[in-house]
All heavy atoms as a GROMACS GRO file, in nm:
protein
  653
    1MET      N    1  10.391  10.565  10.772
    1MET     CA    2  10.327  10.441  10.741
    1MET      C    3  10.423  10.363  10.648
    1MET      O    4  10.479  10.421  10.552
    1MET     CB    5  10.194  10.464  10.679
    1MET     CG    6  10.131  10.338  10.624
    1MET     SD    7   9.970  10.357  10.542
    1MET     CE    8   9.892  10.483  10.636
    2THR      N    9  10.442  10.235  10.669
    2THR     CA   10  10.525  10.159  10.583
    2THR      C   11  10.449  10.110  10.465
    2THR      O   12  10.321  10.110  10.465
    2THR     CB   13  10.584  10.033  10.655
    2THR    OG1   14  10.472   9.941  10.684
    2THR    CG2   15  10.656  10.072  10.784
    3LEU      N   16  10.520  10.067  10.361
    3LEU     CA   17  10.457  10.013  10.240
    3LEU      C   18  10.371   9.886  10.278
    3LEU      O   19  10.258   9.869  10.227
    3LEU     CB   20  10.559   9.978  10.138
    3LEU     CG   21  10.512   9.936  10.000
    3LEU    CD1   22  10.422  10.040   9.942
    3LEU    CD2   23  10.632   9.915   9.907
    4ASN      N   24  10.423   9.800  10.366
    4ASN     CA   25  10.346   9.685  10.411
    4ASN      C   26  10.218   9.722  10.482
    4ASN      O   27  10.113   9.658  10.455
    4ASN     CB   28  10.432   9.594  10.501
    4ASN     CG   29  10.537   9.522  10.424
    4ASN    OD1   30  10.530   9.506  10.303
    4ASN    ND2   31  10.641   9.486  10.496
    5GLN      N   32  10.220   9.828  10.564
    5GLN     CA   33  10.098   9.872  10.630
    5GLN      C   34  10.000   9.925  10.527
    5GLN      O   35   9.879   9.894  10.534
    5GLN     CB   36  10.131   9.982  10.730
    5GLN     CG   37  10.200   9.936  10.852
    5GLN     CD   38  10.248  10.050  10.940
    5GLN    OE1   39  10.298  10.150  10.890
    5GLN    NE2   40  10.238  10.030  11.069
    6ALA      N   41  10.047  10.002  10.429
    6ALA     CA   42   9.960  10.055  10.326
    6ALA      C   43   9.896   9.943  10.244
    6ALA      O   44   9.778   9.944  10.215
    6ALA     CB   45  10.039  10.150  10.232
    7PHE      N   46   9.976   9.841  10.207
    7PHE     CA   47   9.926   9.725  10.136
    7PHE      C   48   9.813   9.657  10.214
    7PHE      O   49   9.705   9.626  10.160
    7PHE     CB   50  10.038   9.628  10.105
    7PHE     CG   51   9.995   9.507  10.026
    7PHE    CD1   52   9.975   9.516   9.888
    7PHE    CD2   53   9.969   9.390  10.089
    7PHE    CE1   54   9.932   9.409   9.812
    7PHE    CE2   55   9.922   9.278  10.014
    7PHE     CZ   56   9.907   9.290   9.877
    8ALA      N   57   9.837   9.634  10.340
    8ALA     CA   58   9.738   9.565  10.427
    8ALA      C   59   9.609   9.644  10.436
    8ALA      O   60   9.501   9.592  10.428
    8ALA     CB   61   9.795   9.535  10.565
    9ILE      N   62   9.624   9.776  10.453
    9ILE     CA   63   9.505   9.860  10.466
    9ILE      C   64   9.425   9.856  10.332
    9ILE      O   65   9.304   9.844  10.334
    9ILE     CB   66   9.543  10.006  10.494
    9ILE    CG1   67   9.592  10.016  10.641
    9ILE    CG2   68   9.428  10.106  10.475
    9ILE    CD1   69   9.666  10.150  10.678
   10ARG      N   70   9.495   9.864  10.219
   10ARG     CA   71   9.429   9.861  10.089
   10ARG      C   72   9.360   9.728  10.067
   10ARG      O   73   9.244   9.726  10.014
   10ARG     CB   74   9.530   9.889   9.979
   10ARG     CG   75   9.468   9.898   9.842
   10ARG     CD   76   9.385  10.028   9.828
   10ARG     NE   77   9.342  10.041   9.686
   10ARG     CZ   78   9.217  10.071   9.647
   10ARG    NH1   79   9.126  10.092   9.740
   10ARG    NH2   80   9.191  10.076   9.521
   11VAL      N   81   9.425   9.615  10.103
   11VAL     CA   82   9.358   9.486  10.083
   11VAL      C   83   9.230   9.482  10.169
   11VAL      O   84   9.123   9.441  10.120
   11VAL     CB   85   9.452   9.374  10.126
   11VAL    CG1   86   9.378   9.240  10.139
   11VAL    CG2   87   9.568   9.358  10.029
   12ARG      N   88   9.238   9.529  10.291
   12ARG     CA   89   9.117   9.524  10.382
   12ARG      C   90   9.009   9.613  10.324
   12ARG      O   91   8.891   9.582  10.337
   12ARG     CB   92   9.155   9.562  10.520
   12ARG     CG   93   9.240   9.453  10.588
   12ARG     CD   94   9.260   9.481  10.736
   12ARG     NE   95   9.350   9.390  10.796
   12ARG     CZ   96   9.330   9.263  10.826
   12ARG    NH1   97   9.211   9.211  10.801
   12ARG    NH2   98   9.422   9.185  10.882
   13GLN      N   99   9.044   9.731  10.267
   13GLN     CA  100   8.944   9.821  10.202
   13GLN      C  101   8.871   9.744  10.094
   13GLN      O  102   8.747   9.748  10.087
   13GLN     CB  103   9.010   9.943  10.144
   13GLN     CG  104   9.055  10.043  10.240
   13GLN     CD  105   9.135  10.157  10.173
   13GLN    OE1  106   9.182  10.148  10.061
   13GLN    NE2  107   9.149  10.268  10.240
   14ILE      N  108   8.946   9.676  10.007
   14ILE     CA  109   8.883   9.610   9.892
   14ILE      C  110   8.802   9.488   9.940
   14ILE      O  111   8.694   9.459   9.888
   14ILE     CB  112   8.988   9.576   9.785
   14ILE    CG1  113   9.048   9.701   9.730
   14ILE    CG2  114   8.927   9.490   9.677
   14ILE    CD1  115   9.168   9.684   9.636
   15LEU      N  116   8.854   9.415  10.038
   15LEU     CA  117   8.778   9.303  10.097
   15LEU      C  118   8.646   9.352  10.142
   15LEU      O  119   8.538   9.289  10.117
   15LEU     CB  120   8.856   9.238  10.210
   15LEU     CG  121   8.970   9.147  10.172
   15LEU    CD1  122   9.043   9.103  10.296
   15LEU    CD2  123   8.924   9.026  10.096
   16LYS      N  124   8.641   9.464  10.212
   16LYS     CA  125   8.516   9.518  10.268
   16LYS      C  126   8.427   9.560  10.152
   16LYS      O  127   8.306   9.527  10.153
   16LYS     CB  128   8.548   9.639  10.357
   16LYS     CG  129   8.425   9.691  10.429
   16LYS     CD  130   8.466   9.805  10.526
   16LYS     CE  131   8.343   9.857  10.594
   16LYS     NZ  132   8.378   9.962  10.692
   17GLU      N  133   8.479   9.629  10.050
   17GLU     CA  134   8.400   9.676   9.938
   17GLU      C  135   8.333   9.556   9.865
   17GLU      O  136   8.216   9.565   9.821
   17GLU     CB  137   8.486   9.745   9.832
   17GLU     CG  138   8.534   9.886   9.873
   17GLU     CD  139   8.637   9.943   9.782
   17GLU    OE1  140   8.656   9.887   9.671
   17GLU    OE2  141   8.700  10.043   9.818
   18LYS      N  142   8.411   9.448   9.853
   18LYS     CA  143   8.361   9.328   9.779
   18LYS      C  144   8.288   9.230   9.871
   18LYS      O  145   8.251   9.121   9.826
   18LYS     CB  146   8.479   9.262   9.708
   18LYS     CG  147   8.536   9.356   9.600
   18LYS     CD  148   8.629   9.281   9.510
   18LYS     CE  149   8.673   9.373   9.398
   18LYS     NZ  150   8.591   9.357   9.278
   19LYS      N  151   8.278   9.262   9.999
   19LYS     CA  152   8.212   9.176  10.098
   19LYS      C  153   8.276   9.035  10.094
   19LYS      O  154   8.205   8.937  10.089
   19LYS     CB  155   8.066   9.171  10.074
   19LYS     CG  156   7.999   9.305  10.095
   19LYS     CD  157   7.846   9.297  10.071
   19LYS     CE  158   7.778   9.424  10.114
   19LYS     NZ  159   7.763   9.526  10.027
   20MET      N  160   8.409   9.035  10.086
   20MET     CA  161   8.485   8.912  10.086
   20MET      C  162   8.558   8.894  10.219
   20MET      O  163   8.602   8.991  10.278
   20MET     CB  164   8.586   8.916   9.972
   20MET     CG  165   8.668   8.791   9.953
   20MET     SD  166   8.803   8.804   9.833
   20MET     CE  167   8.714   8.826   9.678
   21THR      N  168   8.567   8.774  10.265
   21THR     CA  169   8.640   8.749  10.388
   21THR      C  170   8.784   8.715  10.364
   21THR      O  171   8.824   8.676  10.252
   21THR     CB  172   8.577   8.625  10.466
   21THR    OG1  173   8.597   8.508  10.384
   21THR    CG2  174   8.432   8.650  10.497
   22GLN      N  175   8.867   8.734  10.469
   22GLN     CA  176   9.004   8.696  10.460
   22GLN      C  177   9.015   8.545  10.434
   22GLN      O  178   9.098   8.501  10.354
   22GLN     CB  179   9.078   8.731  10.588
   22GLN     CG  180   9.227   8.694  10.588
   22GLN     CD  181   9.299   8.732  10.713
   22GLN    OE1  182   9.271   8.830  10.779
   22GLN    NE2  183   9.391   8.646  10.756
   23TYR      N  184   8.930   8.467  10.495
   23TYR     CA  185   8.929   8.321  10.474
   23TYR      C  186   8.911   8.284  10.325
   23TYR      O  187   8.982   8.204  10.273
   23TYR     CB  188   8.820   8.256  10.562
   23TYR     CG  189   8.812   8.108  10.541
   23TYR    CD1  190   8.904   8.021  10.597
   23TYR    CD2  191   8.713   8.052  10.458
   23TYR    CE1  192   8.897   7.882  10.578
   23TYR    CE2  193   8.704   7.917  10.437
   23TYR     CZ  194   8.793   7.833  10.496
   23TYR     OH  195   8.788   7.696  10.476
   24ARG      N  196   8.814   8.352  10.263
   24ARG     CA  197   8.790   8.326  10.122
   24ARG      C  198   8.909   8.362  10.036
   24ARG      O  199   8.949   8.293   9.944
   24ARG     CB  200   8.663   8.399  10.072
   24ARG     CG  201   8.631   8.377   9.929
   24ARG     CD  202   8.502   8.433   9.888
   24ARG     NE  203   8.494   8.446   9.743
   24ARG     CZ  204   8.430   8.537   9.678
   24ARG    NH1  205   8.358   8.627   9.745
   24ARG    NH2  206   8.432   8.544   9.549
   25LEU      N  207   8.971   8.478  10.071
   25LEU     CA  208   9.090   8.523   9.998
   25LEU      C  209   9.200   8.417  10.014
   25LEU      O  210   9.269   8.383   9.914
   25LEU     CB  211   9.132   8.658  10.051
   25LEU     CG  212   9.253   8.721   9.983
   25LEU    CD1  213   9.227   8.747   9.836
   25LEU    CD2  214   9.288   8.854  10.055
   26GLU      N  215   9.218   8.365  10.135
   26GLU     CA  216   9.319   8.263  10.159
   26GLU      C  217   9.290   8.139  10.078
   26GLU      O  218   9.380   8.080  10.011
   26GLU     CB  219   9.319   8.224  10.307
   26GLU     CG  220   9.372   8.332  10.396
   26GLU     CD  221   9.341   8.312  10.546
   26GLU    OE1  222   9.275   8.210  10.580
   26GLU    OE2  223   9.382   8.396  10.623
   27GLN      N  224   9.166   8.095  10.076
   27GLN     CA  225   9.127   7.975  10.002
   27GLN      C  226   9.148   7.988   9.854
   27GLN      O  227   9.197   7.903   9.785
   27GLN     CB  228   8.984   7.936  10.034
   27GLN     CG  229   8.956   7.896  10.177
   27GLN     CD  230   9.041   7.779  10.218
   27GLN    OE1  231   9.036   7.673  10.155
   27GLN    NE2  232   9.120   7.794  10.322
   28ASN      N  233   9.109   8.107   9.801
   28ASN     CA  234   9.119   8.124   9.658
   28ASN      C  235   9.259   8.154   9.606
   28ASN      O  236   9.289   8.131   9.490
   28ASN     CB  237   9.027   8.242   9.615
   28ASN     CG  238   8.881   8.207   9.633
   28ASN    OD1  239   8.844   8.090   9.652
   28ASN    ND2  240   8.794   8.305   9.624
   29THR      N  241   9.348   8.202   9.693
   29THR     CA  242   9.485   8.228   9.651
   29THR      C  243   9.577   8.113   9.685
   29THR      O  244   9.684   8.100   9.625
   29THR     CB  245   9.543   8.352   9.721
   29THR    OG1  246   9.541   8.334   9.866
   29THR    CG2  247   9.470   8.480   9.681
   30GLY      N  248   9.536   8.025   9.777
   30GLY     CA  249   9.620   7.917   9.822
   30GLY      C  250   9.731   7.962   9.922
   30GLY      O  251   9.821   7.886   9.949
   31ILE      N  252   9.714   8.084   9.968
   31ILE     CA  253   9.811   8.136  10.066
   31ILE      C  254   9.769   8.089  10.207
   31ILE      O  255   9.656   8.103  10.244
   31ILE     CB  256   9.817   8.290  10.062
   31ILE    CG1  257   9.869   8.338   9.926
   31ILE    CG2  258   9.906   8.346  10.172
   31ILE    CD1  259   9.864   8.488   9.902
   32TYR      N  260   9.862   8.028  10.280
   32TYR     CA  261   9.834   7.981  10.409
   32TYR      C  262   9.780   8.091  10.505
   32TYR      O  263   9.821   8.206  10.492
   32TYR     CB  264   9.962   7.923  10.475
   32TYR     CG  265  10.010   7.797  10.415
   32TYR    CD1  266  10.135   7.791  10.353
   32TYR    CD2  267   9.934   7.680  10.417
   32TYR    CE1  268  10.182   7.672  10.294
   32TYR    CE2  269   9.978   7.563  10.357
   32TYR     CZ  270  10.103   7.561  10.299
   32TYR     OH  271  10.151   7.445  10.238
   33HIS      N  272   9.695   8.052  10.596
   33HIS     CA  273   9.634   8.146  10.693
   33HIS      C  274   9.742   8.220  10.768
   33HIS      O  275   9.733   8.342  10.782
   33HIS     CB  276   9.540   8.071  10.789
   33HIS     CG  277   9.489   8.160  10.898
   33HIS    ND1  278   9.391   8.252  10.874
   33HIS    CD2  279   9.520   8.167  11.028
   33HIS    CE1  280   9.367   8.315  10.989
   33HIS    NE2  281   9.441   8.265  11.078
   34SER      N  282   9.845   8.149  10.812
   34SER     CA  283   9.950   8.214  10.887
   34SER      C  284  10.027   8.321  10.807
   34SER      O  285  10.060   8.426  10.856
   34SER     CB  286  10.050   8.116  10.942
   34SER     OG  287  10.106   8.036  10.840
   35THR      N  288  10.048   8.288  10.676
   35THR     CA  289  10.114   8.383  10.587
   35THR      C  290  10.025   8.504  10.563
   35THR      O  291  10.071   8.619  10.572
   35THR     CB  292  10.150   8.315  10.456
   35THR    OG1  293  10.232   8.204  10.478
   35THR    CG2  294  10.217   8.413  10.363
   36MET      N  295   9.900   8.483  10.535
   36MET     CA  296   9.805   8.593  10.511
   36MET      C  297   9.792   8.680  10.637
   36MET      O  298   9.792   8.803  10.625
   36MET     CB  299   9.668   8.541  10.470
   36MET     CG  300   9.574   8.649  10.423
   36MET     SD  301   9.617   8.724  10.264
   36MET     CE  302   9.567   8.597  10.150
   37THR      N  303   9.783   8.618  10.752
   37THR     CA  304   9.772   8.693  10.878
   37THR      C  305   9.900   8.774  10.901
   37THR      O  306   9.890   8.893  10.943
   37THR     CB  307   9.750   8.596  10.996
   37THR    OG1  308   9.626   8.529  10.972
   37THR    CG2  309   9.741   8.671  11.129
   38SER      N  310  10.014   8.722  10.862
   38SER     CA  311  10.138   8.800  10.876
   38SER      C  312  10.140   8.917  10.780
   38SER      O  313  10.185   9.024  10.815
   38SER     CB  314  10.261   8.708  10.845
   38SER     OG  315  10.279   8.615  10.946
   39ILE      N  316  10.093   8.896  10.656
   39ILE     CA  317  10.088   9.004  10.557
   39ILE      C  318   9.993   9.113  10.604
   39ILE      O  319  10.023   9.230  10.609
   39ILE     CB  320  10.051   8.950  10.419
   39ILE    CG1  321  10.161   8.860  10.364
   39ILE    CG2  322  10.019   9.065  10.325
   39ILE    CD1  323  10.126   8.782  10.236
   40LEU      N  324   9.872   9.073  10.634
   40LEU     CA  325   9.768   9.172  10.669
   40LEU      C  326   9.783   9.227  10.809
   40LEU      O  327   9.728   9.333  10.841
   40LEU     CB  328   9.625   9.113  10.651
   40LEU     CG  329   9.594   9.067  10.511
   40LEU    CD1  330   9.453   9.015  10.498
   40LEU    CD2  331   9.617   9.183  10.412
   41GLY      N  332   9.857   9.159  10.894
   41GLY     CA  333   9.883   9.208  11.029
   41GLY      C  334  10.011   9.282  11.038
   41GLY      O  335  10.054   9.319  11.150
   42ASN      N  336  10.077   9.307  10.929
   42ASN     CA  337  10.202   9.381  10.918
   42ASN      C  338  10.311   9.320  11.012
   42ASN      O  339  10.386   9.383  11.077
   42ASN     CB  340  10.182   9.527  10.957
   42ASN     CG  341  10.297   9.616  10.915
   42ASN    OD1  342  10.354   9.590  10.813
   42ASN    ND2  343  10.326   9.712  10.997
   43LYS      N  344  10.314   9.184  11.010
   43LYS     CA  345  10.417   9.114  11.089
   43LYS      C  346  10.533   9.066  11.002
   43LYS      O  347  10.624   9.006  11.052
   43LYS     CB  348  10.350   8.995  11.157
   43LYS     CG  349  10.248   9.036  11.262
   43LYS     CD  350  10.182   8.917  11.324
   43LYS     CE  351  10.078   8.967  11.420
   43LYS     NZ  352   9.982   8.870  11.459
   44THR      N  353  10.528   9.098  10.879
   44THR     CA  354  10.632   9.060  10.788
   44THR      C  355  10.702   9.187  10.738
   44THR      O  356  10.637   9.289  10.714
   44THR     CB  357  10.586   8.973  10.671
   44THR    OG1  358  10.695   8.939  10.589
   44THR    CG2  359  10.483   9.044  10.588
   45LYS      N  360  10.828   9.185  10.724
   45LYS     CA  361  10.905   9.311  10.681
   45LYS      C  362  10.888   9.329  10.530
   45LYS      O  363  10.890   9.441  10.483
   45LYS     CB  364  11.052   9.298  10.721
   45LYS     CG  365  11.068   9.304  10.868
   45LYS     CD  366  11.195   9.375  10.901
   45LYS     CE  367  11.212   9.367  11.052
   45LYS     NZ  368  11.231   9.497  11.114
   46ALA      N  369  10.887   9.224  10.454
   46ALA     CA  370  10.878   9.233  10.308
   46ALA      C  371  10.796   9.118  10.254
   46ALA      O  372  10.828   9.003  10.279
   46ALA     CB  373  11.018   9.232  10.243
   47SER      N  374  10.689   9.151  10.181
   47SER     CA  375  10.607   9.044  10.125
   47SER      C  376  10.663   8.999   9.990
   47SER      O  377  10.720   9.079   9.916
   47SER     CB  378  10.464   9.100  10.105
   47SER     OG  379  10.406   9.131  10.228
   48ASN      N  380  10.649   8.878   9.962
   48ASN     CA  381  10.689   8.816   9.837
   48ASN      C  382  10.598   8.870   9.726
   48ASN      O  383  10.477   8.875   9.745
   48ASN     CB  384  10.686   8.668   9.865
   48ASN     CG  385  10.658   8.581   9.752
   48ASN    OD1  386  10.596   8.611   9.653
   48ASN    ND2  387  10.698   8.457   9.771
   49PHE      N  388  10.657   8.906   9.616
   49PHE     CA  389  10.578   8.968   9.504
   49PHE      C  390  10.475   8.869   9.446
   49PHE      O  391  10.366   8.910   9.410
   49PHE     CB  392  10.667   9.019   9.394
   49PHE     CG  393  10.591   9.097   9.290
   49PHE    CD1  394  10.551   9.228   9.321
   49PHE    CD2  395  10.556   9.044   9.170
   49PHE    CE1  396  10.477   9.302   9.228
   49PHE    CE2  397  10.483   9.118   9.077
   49PHE     CZ  398  10.444   9.246   9.106
   50LYS      N  399  10.505   8.743   9.448
   50LYS     CA  400  10.408   8.646   9.404
   50LYS      C  401  10.283   8.650   9.491
   50LYS      O  402  10.168   8.651   9.433
   50LYS     CB  403  10.467   8.504   9.404
   50LYS     CG  404  10.372   8.395   9.361
   50LYS     CD  405  10.433   8.257   9.365
   50LYS     CE  406  10.327   8.156   9.325
   50LYS     NZ  407  10.377   8.019   9.343
   51ASN      N  408  10.299   8.656   9.621
   51ASN     CA  409  10.181   8.663   9.710
   51ASN      C  410  10.104   8.791   9.685
   51ASN      O  411   9.981   8.791   9.684
   51ASN     CB  412  10.222   8.650   9.856
   51ASN     CG  413  10.261   8.506   9.892
   51ASN    OD1  414  10.228   8.413   9.821
   51ASN    ND2  415  10.332   8.491  10.003
   52ILE      N  416  10.176   8.903   9.668
   52ILE     CA  417  10.112   9.030   9.641
   52ILE      C  418  10.027   9.019   9.514
   52ILE      O  419   9.910   9.057   9.512
   52ILE     CB  420  10.214   9.143   9.630
   52ILE    CG1  421  10.277   9.174   9.767
   52ILE    CG2  422  10.152   9.271   9.572
   52ILE    CD1  423  10.393   9.267   9.767
   53ALA      N  424  10.084   8.964   9.409
   53ALA     CA  425  10.014   8.950   9.285
   53ALA      C  426   9.892   8.856   9.296
   53ALA      O  427   9.786   8.885   9.242
   53ALA     CB  428  10.110   8.895   9.172
   54LEU      N  429   9.908   8.746   9.367
   54LEU     CA  430   9.793   8.657   9.389
   54LEU      C  431   9.680   8.726   9.462
   54LEU      O  432   9.565   8.710   9.424
   54LEU     CB  433   9.838   8.531   9.469
   54LEU     CG  434   9.923   8.430   9.398
   54LEU    CD1  435   9.982   8.326   9.498
   54LEU    CD2  436   9.841   8.356   9.292
   55ILE      N  437   9.712   8.801   9.563
   55ILE     CA  438   9.612   8.872   9.642
   55ILE      C  439   9.538   8.974   9.554
   55ILE      O  440   9.415   8.975   9.548
   55ILE     CB  441   9.675   8.939   9.764
   55ILE    CG1  442   9.717   8.833   9.863
   55ILE    CG2  443   9.581   9.040   9.826
   55ILE    CD1  444   9.808   8.882   9.977
   56ILE      N  445   9.616   9.055   9.481
   56ILE     CA  446   9.552   9.160   9.397
   56ILE      C  447   9.467   9.094   9.291
   56ILE      O  448   9.353   9.135   9.264
   56ILE     CB  449   9.660   9.247   9.334
   56ILE    CG1  450   9.728   9.334   9.444
   56ILE    CG2  451   9.598   9.337   9.228
   56ILE    CD1  452   9.850   9.409   9.394
   57ARG      N  453   9.515   8.985   9.229
   57ARG     CA  454   9.436   8.919   9.124
   57ARG      C  455   9.306   8.862   9.183
   57ARG      O  456   9.198   8.880   9.126
   57ARG     CB  457   9.515   8.803   9.061
   57ARG     CG  458   9.435   8.732   8.951
   57ARG     CD  459   9.515   8.623   8.888
   57ARG     NE  460   9.532   8.513   8.982
   57ARG     CZ  461   9.603   8.405   8.962
   57ARG    NH1  462   9.675   8.393   8.849
   57ARG    NH2  463   9.610   8.309   9.050
   58GLU      N  464   9.314   8.800   9.296
   58GLU     CA  465   9.191   8.743   9.359
   58GLU      C  466   9.096   8.848   9.405
   58GLU      O  467   8.975   8.824   9.409
   58GLU     CB  468   9.232   8.649   9.476
   58GLU     CG  469   9.118   8.567   9.522
   58GLU     CD  470   9.047   8.486   9.414
   58GLU    OE1  471   9.117   8.427   9.329
   58GLU    OE2  472   8.923   8.484   9.413
   59LEU      N  473   9.142   8.969   9.436
   59LEU     CA  474   9.049   9.072   9.474
   59LEU      C  475   8.973   9.123   9.351
   59LEU      O  476   8.878   9.201   9.368
   59LEU     CB  477   9.131   9.191   9.535
   59LEU     CG  478   9.188   9.163   9.675
   59LEU    CD1  479   9.280   9.279   9.720
   59LEU    CD2  480   9.074   9.144   9.778
   60GLY      N  481   9.017   9.083   9.233
   60GLY     CA  482   8.943   9.118   9.108
   60GLY      C  483   8.968   9.258   9.063
   60GLY      O  484   8.882   9.319   8.998
   61VAL      N  485   9.084   9.313   9.097
   61VAL     CA  486   9.117   9.445   9.051
   61VAL      C  487   9.253   9.437   8.976
   61VAL      O  488   9.332   9.343   8.996
   61VAL     CB  489   9.127   9.549   9.168
   61VAL    CG1  490   8.994   9.567   9.233
   61VAL    CG2  491   9.233   9.512   9.268
   62SER      N  492   9.279   9.538   8.898
   62SER     CA  493   9.405   9.542   8.828
   62SER      C  494   9.514   9.595   8.925
   62SER      O  495   9.479   9.657   9.027
   62SER     CB  496   9.401   9.632   8.706
   62SER     OG  497   9.386   9.766   8.745
   63VAL      N  498   9.638   9.572   8.890
   63VAL     CA  499   9.747   9.627   8.974
   63VAL      C  500   9.736   9.776   8.975
   63VAL      O  501   9.753   9.838   9.082
   63VAL     CB  502   9.887   9.578   8.914
   63VAL    CG1  503  10.000   9.647   8.986
   63VAL    CG2  504   9.901   9.431   8.924
   64GLN      N  505   9.705   9.838   8.861
   64GLN     CA  506   9.692   9.985   8.857
   64GLN      C  507   9.582  10.032   8.947
   64GLN      O  508   9.596  10.131   9.020
   64GLN     CB  509   9.665  10.029   8.714
   64GLN     CG  510   9.779  10.006   8.615
   64GLN     CD  511   9.774   9.862   8.557
   64GLN    OE1  512   9.698   9.777   8.596
   64GLN    NE2  513   9.863   9.839   8.459
   65GLU      N  514   9.466   9.964   8.942
   65GLU     CA  515   9.354  10.004   9.026
   65GLU      C  516   9.388   9.987   9.178
   65GLU      O  517   9.353  10.072   9.257
   65GLU     CB  518   9.231   9.921   8.992
   65GLU     CG  519   9.108   9.952   9.070
   65GLU     CD  520   8.986   9.871   9.034
   65GLU    OE1  521   8.994   9.790   8.941
   65GLU    OE2  522   8.881   9.886   9.101
   66PHE      N  523   9.460   9.877   9.207
   66PHE     CA  524   9.494   9.854   9.346
   66PHE      C  525   9.580   9.963   9.402
   66PHE      O  526   9.555  10.019   9.510
   66PHE     CB  527   9.567   9.718   9.361
   66PHE     CG  528   9.599   9.685   9.503
   66PHE    CD1  529   9.503   9.618   9.584
   66PHE    CD2  530   9.717   9.720   9.563
   66PHE    CE1  531   9.533   9.590   9.716
   66PHE    CE2  532   9.749   9.688   9.694
   66PHE     CZ  533   9.654   9.625   9.772
   67PHE      N  534   9.684  10.002   9.326
   67PHE     CA  535   9.780  10.103   9.373
   67PHE      C  536   9.737  10.247   9.349
   67PHE      O  537   9.800  10.337   9.386
   67PHE     CB  538   9.919  10.075   9.312
   67PHE     CG  539   9.984   9.954   9.378
   67PHE    CD1  540   9.998   9.839   9.309
   67PHE    CD2  541  10.032   9.961   9.508
   67PHE    CE1  542  10.061   9.726   9.363
   67PHE    CE2  543  10.093   9.850   9.568
   67PHE     CZ  544  10.106   9.733   9.492
   68ASN      N  545   9.621  10.265   9.278
   68ASN     CA  546   9.569  10.396   9.254
   68ASN      C  547   9.488  10.445   9.374
   68ASN      O  548   9.366  10.458   9.369
   68ASN     CB  549   9.485  10.395   9.128
   68ASN     CG  550   9.437  10.540   9.088
   68ASN    OD1  551   9.503  10.634   9.127
   68ASN    ND2  552   9.332  10.548   9.012
   69SER      N  553   9.557  10.470   9.481
   69SER     CA  554   9.495  10.510   9.606
   69SER      C  555   9.592  10.607   9.676
   69SER      O  556   9.714  10.591   9.668
   69SER     CB  557   9.475  10.388   9.698
   69SER     OG  558   9.438  10.428   9.827
   70ASP      N  559   9.536  10.707   9.740
   70ASP     CA  560   9.620  10.806   9.807
   70ASP      C  561   9.710  10.744   9.916
   70ASP      O  562   9.814  10.799   9.948
   70ASP     CB  563   9.532  10.917   9.872
   70ASP     CG  564   9.471  11.008   9.772
   70ASP    OD1  565   9.518  11.010   9.658
   70ASP    OD2  566   9.371  11.076   9.809
   71ILE      N  567   9.671  10.630   9.961
   71ILE     CA  568   9.752  10.562  10.066
   71ILE      C  569   9.892  10.531  10.013
   71ILE      O  570   9.985  10.523  10.093
   71ILE     CB  571   9.678  10.436  10.117
   71ILE    CG1  572   9.733  10.395  10.252
   71ILE    CG2  573   9.687  10.321  10.015
   71ILE    CD1  574   9.648  10.295  10.322
   72PHE      N  575   9.911  10.518   9.880
   72PHE     CA  576  10.041  10.484   9.828
   72PHE      C  577  10.118  10.606   9.776
   72PHE      O  578  10.220  10.589   9.710
   72PHE     CB  579  10.023  10.385   9.709
   72PHE     CG  580   9.975  10.249   9.758
   72PHE    CD1  581   9.848  10.208   9.734
   72PHE    CD2  582  10.060  10.167   9.833
   72PHE    CE1  583   9.801  10.082   9.774
   72PHE    CE2  584  10.017  10.046   9.876
   72PHE     CZ  585   9.886  10.003   9.852
   73ASN      N  586  10.075  10.729   9.810
   73ASN     CA  587  10.155  10.849   9.778
   73ASN      C  588  10.285  10.841   9.856
   73ASN      O  589  10.283  10.819   9.977
   73ASN     CB  590  10.077  10.976   9.811
   73ASN     CG  591   9.962  11.003   9.714
   73ASN    OD1  592   9.957  10.946   9.605
   73ASN    ND2  593   9.869  11.080   9.753
   74PHE      N  594  10.396  10.862   9.787
   74PHE     CA  595  10.526  10.851   9.851
   74PHE      C  596  10.542  10.941   9.972
   74PHE      O  597  10.612  10.904  10.064
   74PHE     CB  598  10.638  10.878   9.752
   74PHE     CG  599  10.662  10.762   9.659
   74PHE    CD1  600  10.657  10.778   9.521
   74PHE    CD2  601  10.688  10.636   9.711
   74PHE    CE1  602  10.682  10.669   9.433
   74PHE    CE2  603  10.712  10.525   9.627
   74PHE     CZ  604  10.709  10.546   9.488
   75GLU      N  605  10.475  11.056   9.972
   75GLU     CA  606  10.489  11.145  10.091
   75GLU      C  607  10.423  11.086  10.214
   75GLU      O  608  10.449  11.126  10.326
   75GLU     CB  609  10.442  11.286  10.064
   75GLU     CG  610  10.296  11.293  10.023
   75GLU     CD  611  10.279  11.294   9.868
   75GLU    OE1  612  10.375  11.276   9.795
   75GLU    OE2  613  10.162  11.305   9.827
   76ASN      N  614  10.339  10.987  10.193
   76ASN     CA  615  10.271  10.916  10.308
   76ASN      C  616  10.342  10.794  10.355
   76ASN      O  617  10.306  10.736  10.453
   76ASN     CB  618  10.129  10.875  10.268
   76ASN     CG  619  10.039  10.994  10.235
   76ASN    OD1  620  10.060  11.103  10.284
   76ASN    ND2  621   9.943  10.969  10.151
   77LEU      N  622  10.446  10.750  10.278
   77LEU     CA  623  10.511  10.619  10.303
   77LEU      C  624  10.651  10.634  10.357
   77LEU      O  625  10.729  10.718  10.314
   77LEU     CB  626  10.515  10.535  10.175
   77LEU     CG  627  10.380  10.493  10.117
   77LEU    CD1  628  10.400  10.424   9.984
   77LEU    CD2  629  10.308  10.402  10.218
   78ASP      N  630  10.686  10.546  10.450
   78ASP     CA  631  10.821  10.530  10.494
   78ASP      C  632  10.878  10.410  10.424
   78ASP      O  633  10.844  10.296  10.453
   78ASP     CB  634  10.823  10.509  10.649
   78ASP     CG  635  10.960  10.485  10.700
   78ASP    OD1  636  11.061  10.517  10.630
   78ASP    OD2  637  10.970  10.441  10.817
   79ILE      N  638  10.967  10.435  10.327
   79ILE     CA  639  11.021  10.326  10.240
   79ILE      C  640  11.161  10.288  10.279
   79ILE      O  641  11.228  10.211  10.210
   79ILE     CB  642  11.012  10.364  10.089
   79ILE    CG1  643  10.867  10.405  10.061
   79ILE    CG2  644  11.047  10.249  10.002
   79ILE    CD1  645  10.846  10.452   9.919
   80ASP      N  646  11.213  10.336  10.386
   80ASP     CA  647  11.350  10.302  10.424
   80ASP      C  648  11.366  10.159  10.462
   80ASP      O  649  11.298  10.085  10.510
   80ASP     CB  650  11.396  10.393  10.544
   80ASP     CG  651  11.400  10.536  10.497
   80ASP    OD1  652  11.431  10.560  10.384
   80ASP    OD2  653  11.379  10.622  10.585
   0.00000   0.00000   0.00000
């Protein structure tokens, strides 16, 4: 699994937990629908850190909480 795939999975997990839609996340972050769809659909090779930070902040979790998931264990990720 790539880091981008792990990020998208984690965002979707938290969206579901918080009963938040992708549309609301887009509106609250100011990230264009096409950009968000590319990020969450794993169509981009590398996400911009600003967008990552905006998404995490709008999800209402800390960076530590966001990345404190087994999905981000290095043995599970392909970081090449």
